[in-house]
N, C-alpha and C positions, 0 to 999 in steps of 0.2 A: 648079635653081638656089635659093642658099639667100642669103639677107639679111645685109650683111656687120655684125655686132653686135659690140661692145665685150665682151658677157656670153656664155658658152654658151646656147644656145636653151633646152634644158630650163631655164635658169632665171629664164626671161622667162614671168611669169603671164600674160599678156597672150597670146588667140590672135591670130596673125599669120599673112596667108598673101600669096605675090603673084597678082593677077589676071593668066592667062597671054592670047594672042590669041582663045582660044574661048570667053572668059570662066570658063573651070574654076580651082578655087584649089586652090593650089601650099602648103601648109604648109609654114612656117619654124620653126613652134616646136611642142613638145610637147603644148602647150595646145591649137592647130588643129589637129592629129592628132585628138586626143580629140573635140574638139567636130565634127569633119566625119563621124566615124561616128558620135557620136551620132545628130548630123540625118539622116546617109542611111542610118541601120540597117543601120550596120556598112561601108558601101564606103570603100573611103581615096578615093574622086572627089565631087567637088560641083561643080556648077557654080551662078553667082550666076543663072540663070535658074531654077532649081530650088530655090529657096530656098523654103519656106513662109510665105511673106508675100504680102499684096495685091500687084496689079498697080500701083496706086499708091506704094506704098512701094518697091518695085524702080525706078520713075523715083525717086522720092527718093536712094534709096541711090545710083543711078550719078550724082546730079548733085552727090553728097557728104554728103549730108545725114545725118545719123544717123536709125537706124531701131531702132524696139525690135521683138523676135520673142520671144515663146513658145515654148518648149519643155518637155518629161516634168521635163527636168534642171533648169530657171530662165528667169530673164527675161533675155535678153542687148540690149547693143545694138552694130548693125553700123554702121560710117561704113567708107567707101571713100575712100582718099588717094593722091596722088601726090605721087611724091618722083624728081626726075628725068625718064627716062622709060619709068619702070614704074608699075602701079597696084598699090595693096594695099589688103587688107581686113582690117580691126580690128575683131575682139568681146572686148567685155568683159562680164564678168560685172556685171550690176546687181541679182542678186534680192534684196542684205542691206538695199543701197540705197533699192529700191522698197518693199521691206517694211518700210524704217523709216519714209518717206516715208506709206505706207499709214497704221500705226500713231498718227503725228502730226495727222491728216487725221482719223481717229477717233477720237483725243484731242479734237480741235479741235474735231467734231460732237459729242458726247459733253457733253464744257463748253457749247458753246451750246445744245443742248436743256436742258441742266440749269437754264440762266437762265431759258430760256422756261418751262420748269414751272413754275417759283420761283414765277415773277410771276405766269402765269396763275392757279396753286393760289391764291396769295396776292391777286389781286382778287377771284377769285371769291366767296372765303370772305370778303373785306367786304363782297362784296354777300349772302351769305347768311345773314349776321350782322345787315344791317340788317332782313331779312327779319325773323329772330327777334327782335329787339329792337320791331319794328313789331308783331311777334305779343304780344309780351308787354304791351307799352300796351294792346292794343284788348281784353285781359282785363278791362279798365274797366268797358268796353260792353259785353259778352256779358248777351244778355237771354234767350235759350232754349240748350236742346241742340242744336238745330241750328246756333245760331252758334259754341257749343262746338266743335264735330264740327267744322267749318268749320275752327277756328282749330288747332286740334290736327293737323286731317290738313295743313294750311299748317306746320304745325313739324316733321311727319315728314317729309314731302317736301323739304322745307328743309334738314334735318340729312344726310337720303341723297345730296340734291346736294352736298353740300360733301365728302359721303365719297367718291363719284363723283371730283369735281374733283380729290382729292388723290392716288386710284389712277390715275386717269390720268397725273397728272404722275409718278408714280413710276413706271407703263410707258416714259414718255417718256424715262425716264435708266437704266431697267433695264440696257440694252444695254452702256451704258459702267462698269456697277458705280460709281455716282458714291459716293466718298465724300471730300464737300467738309471744309472746315477753316471753322467759322465760330464766331461770338462766341454765348456762351451765355447773356448778360446781353441780346443782341437779339433772338436766339431767344426768350425769355421775353418782350420788351418785343412783339415782334410778337404771339404770342399772345394775349398781355392786349390790346392794342389793337383785336383783333377781337372779344373775350371780353364787355370792360370795359361797352360800351352794352348788351349784351344783358343782362348780371348787373345793372346796374343796373337798367333797367325792369322786373325781376323783383323790385326791393329786395333783390339779397343785398348784404349788406356783405362788401366787400376790401378786403383789409390788404398791402400786399408791402412786404417788405425784399430789396433784393439788395446784396449783400455789394461791395466796392470791388473792382476789378483782378481780374474772375472769368476765369477761364483758357477758350481755346477748345476744344471739341469736334470731333469728324470722325464725321462718319457723311452721312446725309440730313437736312436742317435743315427741308425739306416735311415728314418723318416725323414729327419730334421736335415742331414746331410743332403738325403734328396732333394728336399725343398729348396733350400737353397741353391743348389745344383739348376735345378730345372727354372728358377726366376733367372740366374746368369745366364743361362741357355737363352732364353728369352728373348732378354735383354740382347744379349750376340747377332741371333740372327733377326731381330724386328730393325738391327741398325743404328743402334746405340755406338757414341764413337768414345766417352768417358762416361766409366763408372767411380763412384766413390762410396767407399763402404767407410763404417763406423761402429764399433760394437761398443757398448758402455753399459757400465750398471745403474741402474736408475730406479727410483718409485714412482710405478707406474698404476695406472687404474683399468683393470680387465674384470672382465666376469662380472659381477656384483657390482662393481664401482668401487670394489674398497683398493685403498693404494697399499700396492705390494712390492716388495723387494724382488725385481725382476733385472733379465740378461736382455739389452736393446738393441738392434742390428740395426742401424740404418744405411737404405744403400740409395743413390742416386743416381741417375744416366741421363745423358745428353747426348748428342740434341734429338729431338722426335718433331714431326711432323701429326699434325692432324691424324690424318689417313691409319697412324698406329698405334699411336697412344690412346686413341679414346676407345677403340675393342678393348685393347690391355685393361685401362680402369676398370671398364666394365664390365669383365671377367674379374679383378681383384675385388671390385667392390660387390662383387656377386647384384650387380643392376639386374633390375628383370628386362627380359629379350636378351640376354648375355650366352647364351646356349648355342645362339645362331653361329659367333663369333668363335665358340669353341669347336663347332663342328666344320666349319670353313678354314680352320689352321688345327688340327686336332695334334700335329706332332707337337707346336708350339705350348695352343694355348691349353691343352688337357692336362701338361705338367704344372700350367700357372694354378687352374682351378683344382690340383689335387695339392699344392702348397698351400692355399686359403684353409682347404679342409684340412690337412694335417694340423695345422697350428690350432685351428679351433678345436679338433680334439683331444688334443694336448693341455689343454686349458690357455693358450697364450691366443696372440689376436697378427692378424698383419692386415696393416693398413697401407693404403694409396692415396696420392694427393698430387697433381700437377702442381709446378714452380716456375712457369715462364712456359719453356722450349724442356725444361727438367721432369722426371719423373720420378719421383720422392716414394719409395717404400721405406716400412716400419714394422720389421719383425719381432713379436713381444715372446719372450719366456718366461714362466713363472721360474725365481731362483730358487734351488730345493733347500729347503730347510735343515738346518745344520742337525 
């Protein structure tokens, strides 16, 4: 028996079958014949009782409720319908729909984790920098080598803790490969807000200029803030007395050499002696033989190396050069296209 349709059965995409008195499926569309063959292992007959679903789902199906069934061919929605004195089974392929829903849920999850990670990293870094500022303040009260050793250990552990917080935040969002859109000016303000107190306590003079209407950049805001903080932290702990920073919007050649609209942050620190400037330049320029410098001062130099790596991964750049007794750094981030 076939279902009287207004169109030929082969043009009906959904799988439809009549249910006979014995509970067997009588296909009335080509899609149902193919579906029964796939589920029944090539057989042309299939009974409702033999469907590969749980007993509870069979009861729900008999009551007319939609039931989901997974097969190697995809995900299907089954529903029993009554028309006149006949019972029918309609099977709809919902694989693409469910895949889309899953993708949306995964995106929502990633965004939620990204917000949580950013909040966590920001809050923890604030606390770590309070400790660093307090440590700098305690320098005036150090009386002997034992006090000095305790203070330096406190600083080292705090820097390591700050870096661990950043790494943990990145791990939370890594599954979603988050590349968020964020304000370059607000990013710099966040980094400076977490470092300004520590720099002030260390006696470092900080001067900052930011051009109006800076564009957004795309990437990991956590990594960018951490990169800026790592550089400022290195300047502070390696003895710079004056730091001048300026953020501008410029056309800059990066990657393949093409000019692109970029956010450029220049940071100049002085004075330096050769003993501290040479190792820092070697690490920033990734020179051959720079790894021993990282190993000799991992608390500071590892952060500098990570900043360089993070810049390259975002498609930007970090350039370093000397100018007399000053060290000039140039951060470059591609501006996000509107």
